[in-house]
N, C-alpha and C positions, 0 to 999 in steps of 0.2 A: 334428305327430306327438306323441302323448301320451308323456310320459316316465315311467320307472319311479318309484314312490314312494320315492325314496331318502332322504327326510328322516328316516325312522325306521330307517335302515340299521343302526346299532349295536344297537338293541333287537331289530330283526328278526333279525340274525345270532345274537344270544344265544338268541332263541327257536328258531331252526333248529337250533343246536347242542344245545339242551335236547331237542328232538325226536329228534335223532340219538342222544343218550344214552339216551332212553327206548326207542328201537327196539333198540339193541344190548343193553340190559338185558333186554328182553323175550326176545330170542333166547338170551342167556346162561341165562335161566331155563328156557327150553324144553329146553336141553341139559344142565342140571345134574342131579346125582344126585337122584332122587325121595326125598322124606322117608320114612324107615322107618316101619313100622307101629307101633313102640313109641314113636315121638316124638309126644308129646301136648302140644299148645300151642294157645292161642286163635288163633294165626296160621296153623294148619295149613290151613284152607280157602283162605286167601289164597295160601299157598305152593303148594298143589296147583293152584289156578287159574293161577298164574304158570307152573308147570311144564307144564300141559296146554295153555294158551292163549298161551304166549310166542311161538309161531311166527308170530303175527300181526304181530310186529315186522318180518318180511320185507315184508309188505304196506305198512307204513308206510315202510320203506326205499325201496320201489319208487316210491311216490308222491313222496317227497322227491327221489329221483333225477330223475324226470321234470321236476319243478318246477325244480330247481337247474340241471341241465344245459341244458335248453331256455332257462332264464333267461340263461345265459351267451351263447347264440346270439342271443337277442332283444336283449340289451344291446349286442352287437357290431353288430347291424343298426341299432339306434337311433343308435349313435355314428357308423358308417361308411356305412350304406346298402347294405351287402353282407355276405356271409358267406364264410368261407374254410374249407371242409370239410377241406382238407389240414392246416391249422394245428390245427383242432379234433381231428382224429385223432391228430396227433403229440402234442398236449398230453394227450389221454386215455391214450395209450400210456405216456407218462412217468409218469403218475399210477398206472396200474393194474398194468402188467406187472412192473416190478422187484420190488415187494413180493410179488406172487403167485408169481413164478418162484423167489424165494428160499425161500418156503414149500414149493414143489414140490420143489426140489432137496434141502432139508432132509428132507422126507418120504421121498424116494427113499433117501437115505443112512441115515436112521433105520430104515426098513423093512428094508433089506438087513442092517444090523448086528444088529437085534433078531430077525429071522426067518431070516436066511441066504438069503433069496429076494429077487428084485427085484420091483418093482411090475409087475402084469400089463400087457401091451402095450396092451390095450383101455382100461384105466383111464388109463394114461399118455397115450395119444393123446387121450382125451376131455379130460383136464386141459390138455394142451399147446395144443390147438386151440380151447379154450373151447367145447367141445361137450358139457359136462357136463349140460346140460338135456335132452339126448337120449341121451348115452352115459354110463352111470354111471361117475363118476370115483373117484379114491382117497378123496377127502373127500366126505361127503354134504351139505355145506353150500355147496360151490362152484358148484352148479347156478345159484344166484342171480347169480353173477358172469357166467355165460354169458348169461343172459337180459339182463342190463344191457349186456354187450358187443354183443349183436345189436341192441339198442335204439340204442346209440351209432352203430352203422354205418348204421342206417336213418334216424335223425332228421334229420341235415343234408341228406340227399337229399330227404326229404319237404319240408323248408322251402325248399330251392332250387326244387323243382318248383312250389311255391305262389308263389314270387316270380316265376318266369318266366310263370306264368299271368296275373299282373297286375303287370307290371314298373313301371308308372307310378302304381300306386295308393298312397295314403298308408298303407294297411293291407293289405299283400300276404298276410297270414295270416288274413284274415277267414273263410276256409273251415275253419279249424282246429276250431272247436267242432263243426261237423257231422262232420268226420273223426273226432274223439274219440268222439262219440256212436255213429257207425257202427262204430268199432273196439270199443267197449264191447259193443255188441249182437252183433257178429260173434264176439268171443272167448267171450262167454257161451254163444252157440249152439254154438260148437265144443267147449266144455267139456261141454255137455249131450250132444252127439252122441258125443263121445269116451267119456264114461261109459257111454252106452247100448250101445255096440258092444263094450266090454271084457267079457270073461267072468271075469277075475280082477282083484280090486282091487289097484291099484298106485299109490302116490303118485308114483313116478317117471314113469309113463306117463299119469297123470291130472291131475297138478298141476305138474310141473316143466317141461314142454315150453314153449319160448319162445312159440310161437304161441297158447298158452293163457293167457299172463300179460302180454302186451304192453299190454293195456288198462289195467293199473294204472299203468304208466309214462306212457302217453299221457294218462291223466287228469291226472297232474301237469303235463304240457305244457299242457293246457287251462287249468289254474289259472294257470300262468305267463303264458299269452297275455293273459288278462284283467288280471292284475296289472301287466304291463308296458305294455300298449297301451290299457287302459281303466282307468287307475289311479283316477281320481276316482269313476267308477261303482263300482269295486271297493270303495273305502273307504266310500262312501255306503251301499252295499247291505249289506256284511257287518260293518262295525264295530259297529252296534247289536246284531248277533246273535252277537257273538264268544263270549260265555259259553254261549249256547245251542248253538253249533256245537261248542265244546269238550266240553260235556256229551254231546251226541249222538254225537260221535266216540268218546268213551270208552265209551259204552254199546254202540255197534256193534262195537267192537273186543274187548269183554269179555263177549260173550254166553255163552262157556263157563263163566264164573264165576257169572252170575246167572240164566241161563235155566233154568226148572224142569224142562225135558225134555231128553233127550239128543239132540244133533244127529246125524242119520244120515249115512252116507258119501255118499249121493247129493247131499245139500245141501252137504256140506263141499267137494266137488270141483267144484261148479258155482256156485250162487248165493252161497255163503259168500264166495268170492273177491271177488265184486262188493260184497257187504256190507262186507267188511273194507277194501277200498280206498276205498269211499265214507266209511267212518268215519275212515280216515286222512286223506282230503281235508278232511273237516269239521274235524278236529283241526288240520291244517295251516293252513287259512284262519282259524280262530279264533285261533291263536297269532300269525299274521301281523298280525292286527288288534289285538293286545294291546300295551300299552306296558309291556314288561317292565323292571323296575328294572335299571339298569346300575350295579352296585356290585361290591365285591370278592367277595361271596358268590356272586352269580349268575354272575360271570365265572369263578370257580373251578370251579363245578359244570359250567357250559357248556364249559369247556376240555376236560373228559373226552370230550364229544361230538365234538370235533375229531379224536379218535383212533379213531373208531368203525370206520374201515376196517381198520387193522391189528388192532384188538381182535377184530373179526369174523373176520378171516383166521386168527388164531392161537388162538382160544379152544378149539377142539376139540383142537388139539394139546396145549394145557394139560390138558384133561380126560383125553385118552387116553394121553398120554405122562407127564404130571407127576403127576396125582392118584393113580395106582397106588402111587407111592412114599410117599404119605401114609397109605395103609391100615395100615401097620405101626405108626403112631403112634396112641396112644389119644386120638383126637379125637372129639367129638360130631358129629352130622350138621350142626348150624348152624355149627360151627367149620370143618368140611371145606368147606362151601359158601362160607363167607367166604374161605377160602384160595383156592378156585377162582375166585371173582369178583375178588379182589385180584390174583391171579397173572395172570389174563387181561388185566386192564388194565395191569399192570406190564410184561408181555411185549409187549403192543401198543404201549405208549408207547416202550419201548426199541427195538423194531424200527422204529418210525416215525422216531425220532431217528437211528438207524444207517443207514437205507436211504432212507426216503421223503423226509424233510426235506432232506437234502443234494442229492438228485437233483432235487427240485422247485425248489430254488434255481437249479440249472443250467438246468433247463427254462425257468424264467421269465427267465433271462438270455438264452438263445439263441432262445426262442420266446415272447416276452412276450404276455400276453393282449391281444386286440384289443377286449375288452369293457370297459365302464366298471368301475371298482373296486367300485362299489356293487352290481354285479350279484350277485356272490358270490365272495369271495376265500378264506375259510378252508379248510384241508384237511378232508376228510371221512373216511365209512364204511362200512367193510365195504362194504356196499351203500350207495348214495347217495354215490358218490365224485365229488363235484362240482367240486372245485377244479382 
């Protein structure tokens, strides 16, 4: 049975954390205050592209999540020859729920104090039950958590089904690439049909529904399958192309910045989703095949990527609750943006140390991972909550 290419594990983990950091920075840019018309700077086109195209960080997060989470299950199978969905679900719950429900409880109290009204029942139910991808929640970024949660529920069942189809095979997941391709085509078709039948344009109904976005996560699963079970072929094929893949991934993810024509809504809610996760996949594979220097600088920068989950969770609270208090201070737009970015990371790191890290220590003591340590151990983000 082919083993995961763990020899490059430290550099690989630094690369994955750097990608997490890139993804969360893209999302932070999408939700930042747009530059005012009077702000003139050579950087303005770059900042505007960051603001308008940062949402593609979600696509990168989805591909990363599919790769990392399925990698944990593949590593468990390679070590033990079996999977434990129950343990997987328990470990996922310890990772995701405490931080999220603290955010939700804080939001409920803050909303009640600041407005004198409670959060609407429909919004609260959507958030509590992780149905935000279908029911608009209180926060408009938590729909991504719902998509991931639904993916987590489905993935172990799919892998178990494949194992039972070929219980004695050396590679029980050989059908995965065909399933990934079928999922990609099916989701693309559903996005097209969904757009065609809608009379009013709505991001909530055209882009957020789980069944329209699962192809992104499963594409990451497909990459993880080849990475874990066909490691030598994976290296031999993609290592010579690593820089080409990185360049292609960046190009596919940044069309808003360099494309000379405006992308219409029909493309945005259908083919663009496929384009962005293909770009994310190319970037991921390229980074996986790079030997990233393991030094104090790269470790320090990558360390921020480990906090991408709490930063993602809390950044809109920083923007909506904290930044209004800065408006009375005579700060330029670049200074306000720097405060927003720094505060988002500061709050995320603080909440991680207060809630996530202690609970994960308990989780790992009571429900230790059954996967090899090399599979993926560091804590993650916002979206891409892999540990």
